[in-house]
C-alpha positions as CSV (number, residue, x, y, z in Angstrom):
1,M,-13.6,6.0,29.1
2,S,-12.8,4.2,25.8
3,I,-13.4,5.7,22.4
4,G,-14.3,3.0,20.0
5,K,-13.5,-0.5,21.0
6,Y,-10.1,0.2,22.2
7,P,-9.2,1.1,25.9
8,R,-7.3,4.4,26.0
9,K,-4.0,5.0,27.9
10,A,-5.5,6.3,31.2
11,E,-7.6,3.1,31.6
12,L,-4.5,0.9,31.0
13,G,-2.0,3.0,33.0
14,L,0.1,3.7,29.9
15,K,2.0,6.8,28.7
16,Y,0.8,6.6,25.2
17,D,-1.9,4.9,23.1
18,S,-2.8,4.1,19.6
19,I,-3.8,7.8,19.1
20,D,-0.3,9.0,20.1
21,V,1.2,6.5,17.8
22,G,-1.0,7.5,15.0
23,L,-0.3,11.2,15.4
24,Y,3.4,10.5,15.6
25,L,3.3,8.5,12.4
26,K,1.5,11.2,10.5
27,E,4.0,13.8,11.9
28,L,6.9,11.7,10.6
29,R,5.1,11.0,7.2
30,L,4.5,14.9,6.7
31,A,8.1,15.7,7.7
32,R,9.2,13.3,4.9
33,D,6.7,15.0,2.5
34,L,5.0,11.7,1.8
35,S,1.4,11.3,0.9
36,I,-0.6,8.5,2.5
37,Y,-0.5,6.7,-1.0
38,Q,3.3,7.0,-1.1
39,L,3.8,5.7,2.5
40,A,1.3,2.8,1.8
41,Y,3.1,1.9,-1.2
42,K,6.6,1.9,0.5
43,A,5.1,-0.2,3.3
44,G,3.1,-2.6,1.0
45,L,-0.1,-1.7,2.8
46,R,-3.4,-0.2,1.8
47,E,-3.9,3.5,2.2
48,S,-6.9,2.9,4.3
49,V,-4.9,1.1,6.8
50,I,-2.5,4.1,7.1
51,M,-5.4,6.5,7.4
52,R,-7.1,4.6,10.2
53,I,-3.9,4.3,12.1
54,E,-3.1,7.9,11.8
55,K,-6.6,8.8,13.1
56,G,-6.2,6.2,15.9
57,Q,-9.2,4.3,14.7
58,R,-7.1,1.2,14.3
59,E,-4.4,-0.2,16.7
60,P,-1.7,-1.6,14.4
61,R,-0.4,-5.0,14.8
62,L,3.3,-5.2,15.3
63,N,4.1,-6.4,11.8
64,T,2.1,-3.7,10.2
65,L,3.8,-1.0,12.4
66,L,7.2,-2.4,11.4
67,K,6.2,-2.1,7.7
68,I,5.3,1.5,8.2
69,I,8.4,2.3,10.2
70,E,10.5,0.8,7.5
71,G,8.5,2.6,4.9
72,L,9.4,5.8,6.7
73,G,13.1,4.8,6.6
74,L,13.5,4.4,10.3
75,T,14.7,1.6,12.6
76,P,12.2,0.5,15.3
77,A,14.6,1.8,17.9
78,R,14.6,5.3,16.5
79,F,10.8,5.3,16.0
80,W,10.2,4.3,19.8
81,R,12.8,6.6,21.1
82,V,10.3,9.5,21.3
83,F,8.0,7.6,23.6
84,D,10.7,7.2,26.3
């Protein structure tokens, strides 16, 4: 069953979903001792966007996710490695 308007990983046959991505982003942000405001500033995004993605309330578009990854000082390959 979906939570909100997005289907979840079990429904799509995936290993991970937007909730997993959001939780991982939050873990990375906290490990770097960054506030939501600081990450939003580095990524050029609004704080509310970061908050909703971290809570799994919003599926990030690719360009948004890439901005966040860059704001965390990571490469996309390094970010996605954890999901292999």
